[in-house]
N, C-alpha and C positions, 0 to 999 in steps of 0.2 A: 498620491499617498497609498501605501500598501496597508489595507485594513487588517491583514493578518498579524501585524506587528503590535497592535494595541488591544486594549480591553474591548470586547464586543459590547456595543450599546443596544443590542437587540433585546427583545423580551426574553427574560430568564437567561440573559447572555448566551442565547442560542447561536448556533453556527450561521453566519450570514451568507449562506450558500449562493444566493442570487447575485450578490455583489462581488463574489470571489471570481477573479479571472485566472485562467491557467498561468499567465505570465507572472502572477503574484507568488506562486508557490516557491520556485527555486530561490529568488532573492529573499523571501521570508525565511526559508530554512537557513540560508547562509547567515542572515542577520540574527536570527533567534539562537543559532548555535553560538555565535559570539556573545550574545547577552547571557546565555546559559553558562558559558565558560566563565564569564565574570562572576556570576552567582556562586559557582563552585569554587572559584579562586578566593572569594570573600570568606567562604566557610573554611577553606584550607588554611588561609593566612590570618585567620582571626587571632589577635594577640592574646586573647583570654585563654585560660586553661580549657582543654576540651571538656565539654559537658554533654549530657543527653540533649539539652535544649539547643545549644549553639552548634552542635554537630549532627547528631542523629535526626532530631526533629527538623532542623534546618534543611537537611538533605531531603527529607520526605516531602517538604513543601516547595522544593526548588524545581526549576525547569518546567513550571506549569504551562506557560504559553507554548513552549516547544512541544510539549506532550499533546496539547489541544490541537495544534495545527497538524501534528503527525496523525492524530486520530482522524481528523477531517480528511486529510489527503489520502491516507491508505484505505480508509473506508470507501471513499469515492473511487479509488483504484479497483475496488472489488465490485462496487454496485453501479458505477456509471463511468466506466473508463473509456478511453479512446487512445489513438496512437500517441498523441502528445502527452497525455497523462502517463502512459506507460514509459515514454522516453524520460520524462521527469523523474519517474520512480527509479529508473536505472541510474540517474545522476544523484538523486537524493539518498538512496539507500547506503552507498559507501560513506557519504558525509556523516550520516547518523551513526553508522557502525564505528567510524573513526572517533566521533565524539564520545560514544559510549565506552570505547576502549580507553580513551584518555582518562575518563573518570575512574574506571575500574582499575586502571594501572597507575593511578596517582599515588605515589608512595607516601607523600606527606599527608594527604587526606586519609589514607588507610591507617597511618600511625595514630591520627586523632581518633578514628573509629575504634581501633584496637585499644587505645588508652581507655576509652569509655567502656568497651566490652570487658576489659580485664578487671574493672572495678564494679561490674554490674550487681554483684551480691550486696554491695553497700549503698546502692542508689535509691532504694525504696521505690522502685518503679511499679506501676500497675501492670496487669496482665498484658494489655495491648501494647504498652510501651516496651515491655520486655520482649514481646514477639517482634516488634519493629527493630529493636536493637539486635536480636539474634539474626533476623532475616537480612538486615543491612550488612552485618559482619560476614555472615555466610555468603551473601551475594558477592562480596568483594573477593573472598577466598576462592569461590568457585569461578570467578572471572580472572583469576591469575595473580592476585595481589601478593601471594607468597613466592611467586616465581622469580627467577633471575632476570636481569634486564634483557639478556639474549632471548630467553624463552618467552618473555612478555611480548617481544617484537614478533616472534613466531606465532603466538596466539592471536595477536592483532591482525596479522596477515590471514590466518585461517578464518577468523570471524568475518573479515572483509570479503574473502572469497565465498564464504557460505552465504552471506547476505545477497550477493550478486547472483550466485548460481540458484539459490532457492527462488528468488524472484523470477529468474529466467525460466525455471521449471514451470511455475504457475502460468506465466505468459504463454509458454509453448502449449500447455494443456488447454488453455482457453482458446488459443488460435486454432489448434487442431480440432477442437469441438465445433468452432464456428465455420471451419473450412468445408465441412461436409453437409450436403443436403440431398435428399432423394426427391426428384421431381417425377410425378406420376400424372399422366393425362387420362388414363383409362380407369374409371371408378371401380370396375370389376376387380381390379387388382387389390382393392382395399376392402373386399368383402369381410364382414364381421366387425369392422370398426364402427362404433356408434356414430350416429349422425352429428351429434354435437362436436365430436372430435374432428370429423370430416370438415365441418364448418371452420374450425380453427386451422386445419391444413389448407383450406381454400384461402383464408385470410393471409396465411404465411406465404402462399404462392403469389397473391396479389402484391404483397410488400416487395417481392423480388421481381415484380413486373411479368409474372408468368401466368399462363392458363393452367387450370387443373389444381393439383395438390402438391404441397411440399412438406416432407417430414424431415426434421432436423435431429441432432443428437442432444438437444436440450431436453431435460427430463420430462416436462409436460407433453412434449411431442413424441419422444422416443418410447416411453413406457406404454402408452395406450396401444401403439402399433405392435409392440412385443406381446402385449396381453390379449389383444383381440383379433389381430390379423390372421385370417384363415390361410392366407398365402404364405406357405412355409418358406419359400424362396425369398420372399420379402423380409421375413423375420431373420433369416440367415444373413442376408446382405446387410441389414441394419446392425445386427449383432457384430458382424465382422468389422464394419466401420467403427462401431463403438469400441471394440476391443483393440483396434489399430491406432487409437488416439495416441499420438506422440510415440508410436511404435512401428512406423512404416519406413524408417530410414530417411525420411524427407526433412524438410526445413525445420519442422517442429519436433523432431525426434528427441526424446529425453533419456535414452539408454545410457549414453556416456555421462550425462549430468548426474544420473543416479549413482554411478560408480564414483564420480568425483565428490559428490556430496557425502556419501557414506565414508569414503576415505578421509575426507577433511574432518568429519565428526570423530572418527577413530583417532586421528592425530590430535585433535583437541583434548579428547578424554585422556590419552596417554600423557600429554604434556602436563595435565592437571593431576596426574597420579592415579588414574583409574584404569582398570583392565580393558574396559570397552565403553562405548558411548552409553549403552543401556545402564551400566553401573553408575555412571555419572548422573544420568537423568533420574533414575529411580531412587537415588539417595534422598531426593526431594519429593517423593510421592508416598502415598499411604502404603503401597506395596513394598517399597524399600529395596528390593533386590530382584535381579533377573530370575533367580532360582524360585522366588515366591510367585512371580508372574507365570513362569512355565508350569509350576505346580498347579496354579489356579486354572490356567487354560487347559492343561491336559486332563485335570479332573472333570471339567465341564465337557471336554471332548469325549471322554470315556462314557459319560452319562448320556450325552446327546446323540452319539453316533447311531445306536440301534433305532432310535426314533426317526432320525433323518433317513436312514436306509429304508425303513418301512414306508416313509412318505414317498420316496422316489419309486419304490416298487408299485405303489398305488398309481403314480403318474404314468409309469411304463405300461401298466394294464390299460389305462385309459387311452394312451397313445396307440396301442395295438388295435383298438377298435377303429382307428383311422388308417390302419395299415402301416403304422410306423413301428419298426422293430428296433430302430437305433436312436432312441430319444437323445437329444443333444441339449446343451445348456440354453440354446436359443428357443427351445420348445418349452422351457420350464414355466415361464410366466403364463403362457397360453394354456397349458394343461392344468397348472395350479389354479387358474381362474375357473376353468371348467369344473374341476373337482370341488372347489370351494362352492360353486353354484349348486352342484349336486348335493353336497353335504349340508349346506346351510341355506340353500336357496337364496344366496346373496350374489347380486350382480352389481359391480361397482357403478356401472352406468345407470342402473335402475335406482341406486341409492343417491347418486349425485344431486338430483333435484331437491333432495331433503337437506343438502349441505351447502346452502348458499354462503359464500365467503363472509358476507356482512353479518349473517346470523351466527356463524361459527365464532366470529370475532366477538360479537355481543356476548356469546356464551362464556368465552374465556375471560372476558372482562368481568362478567357477572360472578364467575367462580372466584376471581381474585377479590371481588367485593365481599362475597360470602365468607371466604376464609380469612381475609386480612383487612376488611373494612375499607377498601379503596374504591374510588369512583373515577370514571374515564369520560372526558368531554373532548369532542373534536374541536380543534381551534384552527383558524385560518390566518392568524397574525404572526406565524412563525415561518421563516423562509425554508424552502425545500430544495433539494438538489435535482428533483425530477417531478414532473406534474403528476405522476402515478402515486407519489408518496403522500400519505395522510399523517397529520400530526395530532397528538392527543395530550391534553393536560391531565395529569393524574393527581388526585387529591385524597387525603385521608382526614376524616373529621373536618372537612372544609379547608384544610391547610395544604398548600402546594407540596407535592411529594416528588414528582419527576416529570420529565418530558419524554414522550414516546413517539418515534418515527416508525410508521408501518409501510413497508415497500414490498408488494406482493407479486408483481408480474414480471415475466422474463422480458429481456430486451438485449440488443446486441452487445451493449457495454457492460452487462452484468454477468458475473461468473455463475456457473450452475450451482444448484444446491440450495440450502437454507442455513441461515446463521443469525445469531444475535451478536450485537456489538455495542460499543459505547462511544459516544462523542465527547462525553465529559463524565469523570468519576465523581462520586460523592466523597465529601470530607468535611471536617469541622475545624474552623480556624477563626480566631478573634471573636468568639461567641456566636458565629454564624454556622448553621448546618447547610453547606452548599450542596444542592441536590443534583442528581445525575440526569444525563440525557442519553436515553437508551434507544437502540434501533433493532427492529426485527425485519429481516430480509428473507423473502421466499421467492419461489418461481412457480406460481400457480397459473393455471390457464386463464387467459385474459377474457373478459366479457366480450361477446359479439354484439352485433346490432340487435339481435333477437333474444339473447340469453345472458343473464348475469354470470359472474364467475362462480362455477359450481365445482366443489371439491370432491375428489375421491376420498374414501374413508382414510386411506393412508395419508393423504394431504391434511385431513383434519388432525390426525395425530401429530403430523409435522408442525402444524401451527401451535398446538398445545406444547410440543417439545420446546420450540424456540421461545414461546412465551414463558415457559418455566425458567429458562435462562434469564429472560428479561426481568422476571420477578426477583431473581437473585440480585440483579443490578438495582432495580427500583427500590427494594426494601433496605438497601444498604444503609447502615447507621454506625459508621466507625469514625475514628478520629482522623486516620491517615489515608490518603488516596491510594497508596500502594498496598493497603490491606483491605480495600473496600470491594463490596460486591462479589464479582466472580474471581477476584484475586485470591484463589484458594489452591490447594494441591490439585494437580491436573486430574487425578483419578477420583476426585471428589466433585469436580465441576459439573459432571453430567447427572448427578443426583437430582437437582431441582427440575431439570428438563424432563428426564425420564419419569420422574414421580408424577408430573402433571398429566402425562399421557394416560395414566391409569383411569382417569376420570372419563375418558372417551368410551370406555367399555362398561360404564355403570348405567344400567337401565334408568334408574331414578334421575340421573343427570341428563342422559341422552334425550329423554322425553321433553326436556325444557327447551331444546333448540333444534332437534331434528325434524324440521317442518318443511313441507313442500313449498317451493318458492312461488308457485302459481296459486295453489289452493289453500295453503296454510294447514293442510292435513298433517297431523303428527305421524311420524314413521310408525307403521303398525307394530303392535306389541310383539308379534311373532318374529318380525324382522329384527327388532331391538334385542330380543332374547338370542336370536341366531348370531347377531353381530357380537354380542357379549361372549357367546360360546366360541366364536371364531378367533378370539384373542390368541389362542395357542396354535392356530392352524399354521402348518409348515414351520412350526417353531424349531423343530430339529434341524431342518435345512437352513433356516436363517441363523441359528446358533452356529452351525458348522461354517457358514459363510463368514460370520464375524470372527470366529476363532481362526479361520484361515488368514484373514487380514492381520489379526493380532500376532499370530505365530510368524507370519512373513515379516512384519515390522520388527519383532524381536530378533529374528534371524539376521536381518540387515544390520542391526545394531549390536550384535554379539559375535557375529562370525564374518567380519569384514574380509579376512584373508580368504575365506571360501568363495567370495564373490569375484576376486581378482582373476581367477582362472576359468570363470564360467560366464556364459551370457546371462543377461538379466532374466531372460525367459527360462533358461535351464535352472537357475537358482530359484526362481519363483515356483516352478513346477515341483522341484524337490522339496522345498520347505512347506508347501501347502498340500502335499500328496495325501496326508491322512484326512484332510477335510474336503477333498475334491470328490464330488458325487457324479460328475459328468466327465467325459473325455476332454482333455485339454486340446485346444486348437493351436497348432504351431504358429499361425498367423496373428494370434492375439496375445496380449499380456495386460494385466491390471496395473503393474508397477509404474509404467511410464505416465499414467495419469492419476497415480495415488497421491494426490495433492495434500491429503491430510498429514502424511508423514514427510513429504519432501518439500512442501511449501508451508503448510500450516504448523501448528504446535504439537502435533501428535506423535512425533518421532519417539520411539521406544515407549509410546504411551497409548497406542491404539487399543490395547487390552482394556483400557479404562471404561470403554462403553459397557463391556460385560461386567466389569468390577462394579460400576455404578448401578447396573441392573440388579445386582444382589442388594445394594443399598436401597434402591427404589422399591423393589418388591417387598423388602422387609419393612420399610417405612409405611408403604401403603397398606400392608397387612395390619399394621397398628391402627390405622384409620378404619379399615374394614371391620375390625373386631369391636370398635367403639363408635362407629358412625362416620360416614365419609365426609361429613361437614362438622365433626365434633369440635366445638369452639376451644375447649381446653387443649386438645392435641394440636389444633391449628395455631394456637398462641405459642406453644412450645416449638412448633415447626418454624414459625415466623422468627423466633429468636435464632434458630439455626441459620436461616437465610440472611438475616440482617447482620450477623456477626462476621460475615466475610472470612478473611484469613487471620482474624485476631486470636484464634485458638487452634490447637491441633484438631484436625477434622474428626479423628476417632473420638476425641473428648466431646466435641460438639454433638456427634451422633449419639453417644452414650447419654449425654444430658437430655437429649430429645427422647430417646427410645428406652432408656433405663438399662441398656445392655448393648453389647457389640452386635452387628448384623450377622445373620445366619444364612449361609448359602442354600440351606433347605427351603428358605422362603422363595427363592427364584425357581428351584426345581419343582416346588409344589405348584407355582403359578404356570410354569412352562409345560410340565409333563404330568401334573397331578400326583407327583410323588409325595 
């Protein structure tokens, strides 16, 4: 029997990971698609007159088991994949795309939806029901419901091709990352790299059956080498390998895929009546238009460039003391760390013993308790997809609120980076509030036989960031699953995550958890003050780097014709020229591993990180002015989080803040303006 086909009998109906076999997936998808098609047919062919309940609401609660199995499978494909899972993904993605296209192009179903939509003013719907109706109707129109039969077929083909090519892009990027490692036997070549990191390199070498040390392109391995290695040639080699990911003309090269994906997206936009793909995407964002995004990015670029240039001049002066007159991008992390140490007397490796992973997690759990009244308890009677994963039961006033999976360490089958995801959405049906199952996935250094997992301060902020997303899911309290939790406008989704990072810089809060893992000593006051002051260190450089990615993303999705006659590298150099502070290396390019926009959901949306920074700076300023744990403001913020996509995000924000966000809040935080 295939357990993916029935209701899960596990605690909290959690995912039965340990009982799922790889051979279950494809037959389950095939069968669940048939079952889901029957559900949709029943709605479509209902003999009763179309109503909100029998059409719009019925749609919202349909296809539940298929959605759950999809969540399980594709999350596993990111966090614990292998060759077989990736092969299944290649088989399953077209099936799901075809199923999705069948629904969105079901003329009879759309006529029922349109019938309800056309009479919405007389239906006495509440605000959430009205939002669901609008989003359902708009979703069909944006999926081609108003197209001719011929154009519907064209759109279906485009969507199918996009799903396959985007998946291939991500698999190539992961394979390219995993394909490289640097084996070093002479410890002298690793001078400057802290002992704890060297231990990790030794462990990685042993895993490969090698003597000495191994450095990979996984973030916890790569970044310390770039930050601390005095060996400039080593830094250069590693940076070159990192910059060549899927850009070396080899088996995992993504350059042609980029052109194909961009062209397909442009074709889709034109079919649906839009000038370009960015116009299509941004219609459904807070920003609303490419012009508004470019205006926003260029305003920040103008403000940040002088600060960034000044920062690079400081690094150049520092590099000259080492006899380096031609500072390059692969020198940046090394000299930025030196300068940071000089200015703030902060050394990441010196700070790491104060940031034991378990203590940082306790702090973020405690913060959620203080702001929102939640409690976290580790449980062991919920199945896990890997032994590294820990599971937590979240309660509020003693009542079950959500299930949390925490997966913190890198491994071969896990993609790089950090993310929050959901295995099950929250919704209300038949008098029951069905609670969410949320996952936080990171790639922090593994504990060794002598040392627990110790985080850099940047990794501390990463954990808070992803936990901010998790809170958005955990606090969800909406009627419909497709308006729940993080189902909000894409340029609003980063507000909760970036907001929570602010607490990492607050001395009052830092003192509660920044304690030495061996002695229990609290991080000294002067270090805490310096850490707090360092929040805006290299902010100009970081801003330009993010703006470069944002402008490149927008260029790919507004100027597709310009890419046809250029190489990916030439296009990238041209579109990021105003943000580049170091010479470009002809052998490297960021685009071929830019998974955010070519595999993830950030296409024509990368700007949203900076957009959300304005929101989070403005929101946290509100707390700062009234107390960072202020219960009244926390209660208002909780409403913003729990409302999901039931209201327009600007309306939600104004209800919380009393006004629209101001860009000045970000400039003040970043540059003291």
